[in-house]
N, C-alpha and C positions, 0 to 999 in steps of 0.2 A: 504494500500500500504506500509506503514511504517513497519507493522508487518511482511509482507511476503518478502519485498524487490523486489516485482514484479511491473510491470507497471499497469496502470489503466485498459487497455484493457484485460490483463490476468485475473485480479481480476474480472472484469465484466463478462467475458466469462466462466471462469473456477471455480469460487468459489461461494458458496451460504452462506446465513447468518448463518446457523448452523455450517458450517465448520469454518467460520471466528470467530464465538464465541468460538468454541472449541480451536482454535489456540490461541486466546487471553488468554483464561484461562490457557493453557499449558505454554505460555510464561510468564505469571504472576508467576507461580510456578517455572519455570526453564527458567530464562531470557537468551538471547543469550550471548555468551562469551564476546563480546565487551561491552555490557551494564554492565556486572559484573565487568569487568576490570575498566571501567570508575568510577563506584561506589567505588571500592576499592581505586582508586587513590584519589578521593575526600575525603574519610575517612582518608587516610594517610596524605593528605595535612592538613586537619582539626586537626588531632592529633599532627602533627609536627608544626602547626602554620604557614603554608605557605599560603600566600594570592596571588591571581592573581591581580596585580596592573597595568596590561597593559591597556592603554587607546585606544579605537577604533579611527581610523583615519577617518576624514571626508573630505578627499581630493577629493572624488568623486563628491561632489556638486560643488566645484570650477571648476573642470575639465569639468563638464557638462555645466555649465554656459559659460565657455570660448568657448567650441565647438559650443554651440547654437548661440553665438554672431557672429560666423563666417558665419552663414546662416541667414541673415536678411529676414524677411517675407515681402511679398509684391509683 
């Protein structure tokens, strides 16, 4: 699904293993443009010494606990 960008039903109904294998080989040799651009950005960041120092936020757990406490079981 990730290789084609299609949903599971399309892959199951329209694709077979030899086609998927051939598509994977082709995209290994010629990756999609967005993958190439992401790799180029990472190479430039490494060359220039730029690091991603952003910290992921864990506010979702606190919000979930607060929401669940509003609905007591019983």
